[in-house]
C-alpha positions in Angstrom: 70.9 -125.2 48.7 67.1 -125.0 48.9 67.3 -121.2 49.3 69.5 -120.9 46.3 67.1 -122.9 44.2 64.1 -120.7 45.3 66.1 -117.5 44.5 66.9 -119.0 41.0 63.2 -119.7 40.4 62.3 -116.3 41.5 64.7 -114.7 39.0 63.3 -116.8 36.1 59.8 -115.9 37.0 60.7 -112.1 37.1 62.5 -112.5 33.8 59.5 -114.2 32.2 57.1 -111.5 33.7 59.3 -108.6 32.5 59.5 -110.1 28.9 55.8 -110.8 28.6 54.8 -107.4 30.1 57.0 -105.3 27.8 56.2 -107.5 24.8 52.6 -106.8 25.3 53.0 -103.1 26.1 55.4 -102.6 23.0 53.1 -104.3 20.7 50.0 -102.3 22.0 51.9 -99.0 21.5 53.0 -100.1 18.0 49.4 -100.8 17.0 48.1 -97.5 18.4 50.9 -95.5 16.8 50.8 -97.4 13.5 47.1 -96.6 13.1 47.7 -93.0 14.0 50.6 -92.7 11.5 48.3 -94.2 8.8 45.6 -91.8 9.6 48.1 -88.9 9.5 49.7 -90.0 6.2 46.2 -90.4 4.6 45.0 -86.9 5.8 48.3 -85.4 4.7 48.1 -86.9 1.3 44.5 -85.7 0.6 45.5 -82.2 1.8 48.5 -82.1 -0.5 46.4 -83.4 -3.4 43.8 -80.7 -2.7 46.3 -77.9 -2.7 48.5 -79.2 -5.4 46.5 -77.5 -8.4 47.3 -74.1 -6.7 51.1 -75.0 -6.7 51.0 -74.8 -10.4 49.6 -71.3 -10.5 51.5 -68.0 -10.4 50.4 -67.6 -6.6 52.4 -70.6 -5.4 54.7 -68.4 -3.5 51.9 -66.9 -1.4 50.7 -70.4 -0.1 53.3 -70.9 2.5 52.3 -67.6 4.0 48.9 -68.7 4.5 49.8 -72.3 5.6 52.4 -71.2 8.1 50.1 -68.5 9.5 47.3 -70.9 10.1 49.9 -73.4 11.6 51.1 -70.7 14.0 47.6 -69.7 14.9 46.6 -73.2 15.7 49.6 -74.0 17.9 49.7 -70.6 19.6 46.0 -70.8 20.6 45.6 -74.5 21.5 49.0 -76.1 22.3 52.2 -73.9 22.2 54.3 -77.1 22.8 53.2 -78.3 19.4 55.3 -75.5 17.6 58.5 -76.4 16.0 59.6 -79.7 14.5 58.5 -82.0 17.3 61.4 -84.1 18.0 62.9 -81.7 20.6 59.5 -81.5 22.4 59.3 -85.2 23.0 62.9 -85.5 24.0 62.4 -82.7 26.4 59.5 -84.5 27.9 61.6 -87.7 28.1 64.4 -86.0 29.9 62.5 -83.6 32.2 58.9 -84.9 32.5 59.2 -88.6 32.6 57.7 -88.8 29.0 54.6 -86.9 29.9 53.0 -85.1 27.0 49.6 -83.4 26.8 47.2 -85.6 24.8 45.9 -82.3 23.2 49.2 -81.9 21.6 48.6 -84.9 19.2 45.6 -83.6 17.3 47.0 -80.0 17.4 50.4 -81.2 16.1 48.7 -83.3 13.4 46.5 -80.5 12.1 49.2 -77.7 12.3 51.7 -79.7 10.4 49.3 -80.6 7.6 48.8 -76.7 7.0 52.6 -76.3 7.1 53.4 -79.1 4.6 50.4 -79.1 2.3 50.7 -75.4 1.6 54.4 -75.6 0.7 56.3 -75.0 4.0 59.7 -76.9 3.8 59.0 -79.5 6.4 58.2 -83.1 6.8 55.8 -85.6 8.5 58.3 -87.4 10.7 58.8 -84.9 13.4 55.1 -84.5 14.1 54.7 -88.2 13.9 57.5 -88.8 16.5 55.8 -86.2 18.8 52.4 -87.8 18.1 53.9 -91.2 18.9 55.2 -90.0 22.2 52.0 -88.5 23.1 50.0 -91.5 22.3 52.5 -93.7 24.3 51.9 -91.4 27.3 48.2 -91.6 26.8 48.5 -95.5 26.9 50.7 -95.2 30.0 48.1 -93.0 31.8 45.2 -95.3 30.9 47.1 -98.4 32.2 48.3 -96.3 35.3 52.0 -97.3 34.7 54.7 -96.1 37.1 57.0 -93.2 35.9 59.9 -95.3 34.9 57.7 -97.5 32.8 56.1 -94.3 31.3 59.5 -93.1 30.2 60.2 -96.5 28.5 57.0 -96.4 26.6 57.9 -92.9 25.3 60.8 -94.6 23.5 58.4 -97.2 22.1 56.1 -94.4 20.7 59.1 -92.6 19.0 60.5 -95.8 17.5 57.0 -96.8 16.3 56.4 -93.4 14.6 59.7 -93.4 12.8 59.6 -97.0 11.7 56.0 -96.7 10.3 56.4 -93.3 8.6 59.6 -94.2 6.9 58.6 -97.9 6.4 61.8 -98.8 8.1 61.2 -101.0 11.1 64.8 -101.8 12.0 65.9 -98.2 11.8 62.9 -97.2 13.7 63.7 -99.5 16.5 67.1 -97.8 16.8 65.8 -94.3 16.3 64.0 -94.1 19.7 67.1 -95.0 21.6 69.7 -93.1 19.6 68.0 -89.6 19.1 68.1 -89.1 22.9 71.9 -88.7 23.0 74.6 -87.3 20.9 77.2 -89.9 21.7 75.2 -92.8 23.1 72.3 -95.2 22.8 69.6 -96.2 25.4 70.6 -99.9 25.0 68.4 -101.2 27.7 65.3 -100.2 25.7 66.3 -101.6 22.3 64.1 -104.6 22.6 60.8 -102.5 23.3 61.8 -100.1 20.5 62.1 -102.8 18.0 58.8 -104.5 18.9 57.0 -101.3 18.7 58.5 -100.3 15.4 58.0 -103.6 13.7 54.4 -103.7 14.9 53.6 -100.2 13.8 55.2 -100.9 10.4 53.2 -104.0 9.9 50.0 -102.1 10.7 51.0 -99.1 8.5 52.1 -101.1 5.6 49.3 -103.5 5.7 46.6 -100.9 5.6 48.3 -98.5 3.1 50.1 -101.2 1.0 53.2 -99.3 1.2 56.3 -101.3 2.1 59.1 -99.0 1.0 59.7 -95.2 1.2 61.0 -95.0 -2.3 59.8 -97.2 -5.2 63.0 -97.6 -7.2 65.7 -100.2 -7.6 69.2 -99.7 -6.1 72.0 -99.0 -8.6 72.5 -102.1 -10.8 75.8 -103.8 -10.8 77.2 -101.8 -7.9 79.9 -103.7 -6.0 81.9 -102.1 -3.2 85.7 -102.0 -4.3 87.9 -100.9 -1.3 90.7 -99.4 -3.4 88.1 -97.2 -5.3 85.5 -96.6 -2.7 86.9 -96.1 0.7 88.8 -92.8 0.3 86.2 -91.5 -2.1 83.3 -92.0 0.3 85.4 -90.5 3.1 85.6 -87.5 1.0 81.9 -87.5 0.3 81.2 -87.8 4.0 83.5 -84.9 4.7 81.6 -82.7 2.2 78.1 -83.8 3.5 79.4 -83.1 7.1 80.1 -79.5 6.2 76.8 -79.1 4.4 75.2 -80.4 7.5 76.9 -77.8 9.7 75.8 -75.1 7.2 72.3 -76.3 7.6 72.5 -76.4 11.4 74.0 -72.9 11.7 71.5 -71.5 9.3 68.6 -73.0 11.2 69.7 -71.8 14.5 70.7 -68.4 13.2 67.3 -67.7 11.9 65.6 -69.2 14.9 67.7 -67.0 17.1 66.8 -64.0 15.0 63.0 -64.9 15.0 63.0 -65.3 18.8 64.2 -61.8 19.2 61.3 -60.3 17.1 58.7 -58.8 19.2 55.7 -60.3 17.2 53.2 -62.8 18.2 54.3 -66.4 17.2 51.9 -66.7 14.3 53.2 -63.5 12.8 56.6 -65.0 12.9 55.5 -68.1 11.2 53.8 -66.2 8.4 57.1 -64.3 8.0 58.8 -67.6 7.7 56.2 -68.6 5.0 56.8 -65.4 3.1 60.6 -66.0 3.0 60.0 -69.6 2.0 57.9 -68.4 -0.8 60.5 -66.0 -2.0 63.2 -68.6 -1.8 60.9 -70.9 -4.0 60.8 -68.1 -6.6 64.6 -67.9 -6.7 65.3 -71.7 -6.4 62.2 -73.2 -8.2 59.1 -74.7 -6.4 60.9 -77.9 -6.1 62.3 -76.9 -2.8 58.8 -76.5 -1.3 57.2 -79.2 0.8 58.8 -82.2 2.4 61.1 -82.7 -0.7 60.4 -86.5 -1.1 59.2 -86.0 -4.6 62.4 -84.2 -5.5 64.5 -87.0 -4.0 62.7 -89.6 -6.2 63.3 -87.4 -9.3 67.0 -87.3 -8.5 67.0 -91.1 -8.0 65.2 -91.7 -11.2 68.1 -89.8 -12.8 66.1 -86.9 -14.1 68.6 -84.4 -15.6 69.1 -81.1 -13.8 71.9 -78.6 -14.6 74.7 -78.5 -12.1 74.1 -74.9 -11.4 70.3 -75.6 -10.8 71.2 -78.5 -8.4 73.5 -76.1 -6.4 70.8 -73.5 -6.4 68.2 -76.0 -5.1 70.6 -77.3 -2.5 71.0 -73.8 -1.0 67.3 -73.1 -1.6 66.3 -76.1 0.3 68.6 -75.3 3.3 67.1 -71.8 3.5 63.6 -72.8 2.9 63.8 -75.3 5.7 65.6 -72.7 7.9 62.7 -70.2 7.4 60.0 -72.8 7.9 61.3 -74.6 11.0 63.2 -71.7 12.4 60.0 -69.6 12.4 58.3 -72.1 14.8 55.9 -73.6 12.2 54.9 -77.2 13.0 56.6 -79.7 10.8 59.6 -82.1 10.8 63.1 -81.6 9.5 64.0 -85.3 8.7 62.5 -85.4 5.1 64.0 -81.9 4.3 67.4 -83.2 5.6 67.2 -86.3 3.3 66.4 -83.9 0.5 69.4 -81.7 1.2 71.6 -84.6 1.4 70.3 -86.0 -1.9 70.9 -82.6 -3.5 74.5 -82.6 -2.2 75.1 -86.1 -3.5 73.7 -85.1 -6.9 76.0 -82.1 -7.0 79.1 -84.3 -6.2 78.0 -86.9 -8.8 77.9 -84.3 -11.5 81.4 -83.0 -10.6 83.2 -86.3 -10.5 83.4 -89.2 -13.0 82.1 -91.9 -10.6 80.3 -94.9 -12.4 77.5 -95.2 -10.0 76.0 -91.7 -9.2 73.1 -93.3 -7.3 75.4 -94.8 -4.8 76.7 -91.2 -3.9 73.1 -89.7 -3.8 72.0 -92.6 -1.5 74.8 -92.3 0.9 74.6 -88.5 1.0 70.9 -88.3 1.6 70.9 -90.4 4.8 74.4 -89.1 5.9 73.1 -85.6 6.1 70.4 -86.6 8.4 72.7 -88.8 10.5 75.2 -86.0 10.9 72.7 -83.2 11.6 70.8 -85.2 14.2 73.8 -87.4 15.4 71.9 -90.7 14.5 74.5 -92.5 12.2 73.3 -96.0 13.3 69.7 -95.2 12.6 70.5 -93.7 9.1 72.8 -96.5 8.2 70.1 -99.0 8.9 67.5 -96.7 7.1 69.7 -96.8 4.0 70.0 -100.6 4.1 66.1 -100.9 4.4 65.4 -98.3 1.8 68.2 -98.6 -0.8 69.3 -102.2 -0.4 72.2 -104.0 1.4 74.5 -103.4 -1.6 75.0 -99.9 -0.4 75.5 -100.6 3.2 79.4 -100.1 3.2 79.5 -96.7 1.4 76.6 -95.6 3.4 78.3 -96.5 6.7 81.5 -94.7 5.8 79.6 -91.6 4.7 77.3 -91.5 7.7 80.1 -91.9 10.4 82.5 -89.5 8.7 79.9 -86.8 8.2 78.7 -87.3 11.8 82.2 -86.8 13.0 82.7 -83.6 11.0 79.4 -82.2 12.4 80.0 -83.3 16.0 80.4 -79.8 17.3 76.7 -79.0 16.6 73.4 -80.7 16.5 70.0 -80.0 15.1 68.4 -81.8 18.1 68.7 -79.1 20.8 67.2 -81.2 23.7 69.4 -84.3 23.4 72.0 -85.0 26.1 75.6 -85.9 25.3 75.4 -89.4 26.8 73.7 -91.4 29.6 76.6 -90.5 31.8 77.0 -86.9 30.8 73.5 -85.5 31.4 74.1 -82.1 29.9 72.6 -80.9 26.7 74.7 -81.4 23.5 76.2 -77.9 22.5 74.6 -75.6 20.0 75.5 -72.2 18.7 73.1 -69.7 20.2 72.6 -69.3 24.0 69.1 -67.9 23.7 65.6 -68.0 24.8 64.0 -69.9 22.0 60.5 -70.0 20.7 60.5 -73.6 21.9 61.3 -72.7 25.5 
């Protein structure tokens, strides 16, 4: 009886110690990553504002050549692991290196991504931020001399904190770090730490920048989910978005496979990607350059574009992102994915007589990301935090249907199938990649 009581006390003490330990560590990582994300956002905003006047001149299509060339030189000479969209690199570190990331990768990734995005490369800030978050989490682990298993958990905290702060979506960020690792699974045991880090980073980021939402517009007024009208409709929307997602994935992998076979230095490949991005912008308008978030806001504010132009920009954004990310230039693919999804939703809304086009655009934007990266739970929560709870039902349907359609492929090459099936999720081209 006495031994049983002592054992119970020991379990309680261990539980309290574990909770306090990981609460403090998660909050610490959230503070560090939130401050870093704020610095990255400010520096990127200043850089975009500096280059913006050139985007309105006749030489706008040359700017990505310069930006991606410099990005390629920076990563090639200083930290080759900083090339690409970043998410794969930190997942690879989690799966194979216990979350170990060279701290040099953090400033190199930040600087190279700024050149890519500010000069018109079709890329976003979230991939670099996620890799930066993982790198800073490893730095904290090393300073505190944590054991390898704890180091791995903290990498999830860093990823969650980066996503939650950059997208001002702390709940989605908390899930992101645990969902992005697998195609068909979640790292459930680490959800608590992910949420704490994401919420903390969001608090730091939003307090300093005064930005509490990714988009500053209201959800569609008067929208109410009507099952008889909406269930089958949004299943169809999800199917369409799923096929667009597959087109995007195949396009990106196809060009990356082609680029990896070119016998040129990496920075020449990125410059070529910049040239092709610029040519695409000439054909499909300069709207397809950069992260695309400004274009998404224009679509949500119901600025009128002809249906033919929407379709052209949809293809243009797919190929511009393909040329930018597929060349090995540093920059994320999440923001471009949201843009591609928003364009796909706008295209649908102009073809059908649905009374709430913003509901279609909202659902499609997050569904394309969810299906391409196989993170439907994260993107459903992202929509709820970004667009409002009114759209949760149509978004959920669209996200999960599109993810099922695109299940045969994934944009995140380093993710495993599940915690039990520790093999990489399939992708199209068995190649030696520029990321390898």
